[in-house]
C-alpha positions, 0 to 999 in steps of 0.5 A: 500500500505504501508503495502504491501511495507513493507512486500515486502521489508522484503521478499527481505531482507530475500531472500538476507540473505538466498542467502548470507548464502548459497553462504558463505556455498558453498564457505566454502565447495569449499575452503575445497575441494580445500585444500584437493585437494592441500594436496593430490597433495603435499603428497609424495609417498614413493618409495620402490625400492631397490636403494631408501633406505638410512640413511635419509629415513630409517624408512619411507622406511621400514614402507612402505616396510613392508606394502607391504611385509607380509612374516613372515618366513625365512630359514637360510641355512648352511652346517650344516643344516637349521634354520627356523625363525619366524619373529615378526609382532610387531617389524615392522621396524626390520622385514621389514628390514630383509625381505628387505635384504633377498629379495635383497640377502644381506645375501647370501654373508655373514657368521656366523662370531662369535660363542660365546660358550654357548651364541650366534651365530652371522651372517650377516657380512664377510670379502668379499668386496662385503658385504662392497659394499652392505652396502655402497650402502644403506648408512650404516643406523641404526634402532631405537630400538623396545623393547617389554617386551614379546620379550625376549632373550630366547633360540632361540631368533633372535635379532639385533646386535649393537655397545655398545660404543657411541650409547646411543640410542641403535640403531641396526645394520640392517645387523648383527643378532644373535641367542641365543644359551644358553639354559637358554637364555641371559636375561641380553640383554633384553632391550639392543637389539631388539628381532625380531624373533625366531627359530621354527626349526633347533635347532640341526643345532644350536648345530652343529654350536656351536661346531665348532673351533673358533679363539681368536676373536670367528670367526670360523676357517673355514667360515660358509657361509649362504644363507637366503630365504623367505618361506612365 
């Protein structure tokens, strides 16, 4: 009887330990599931409608926008002809920004406002009050640089303009861009401005624009209005 009793007690204790261990594992699993559920509930979904971009959510907004908009080609239209642009995927924030502004027709109220002979053609601004109103709508945000060693200022390169004074981080203007018109390139700007695209056709249009008369500030005497549209 004593032997049977001891054996029974041993079985009972073993069963209790096993049950406790199983319960502990289940509770741990439950806790993990609950934590995962809480984390999913607290994750904020990024709203990417046109009115939600501002100078506080710039990078987050444009990264999310780029994931939903995969276009890589745009057409700049002028009275001198068209310029077809290929945008680069490896500078995602600048690319998404250009697509965003194009789809929201920002550029359609702007002009080629600078023609620096044998250097660059610059656009994306104007003295139109509507242009300034659209900028204010988005909070005049700036873009962090996306420098790539293989994205250089060669002939036909598309890059983002920026302020040089009081801008140690080399933040880009989201609204203003330029195209390198100099045949040998403008490589002294490599690592200073983000190159995010290149001309793939319309070089003859660039040449025509480069020959227009300009004022002392390099602003064309006659406005060169532009519209930009998405191709694919």
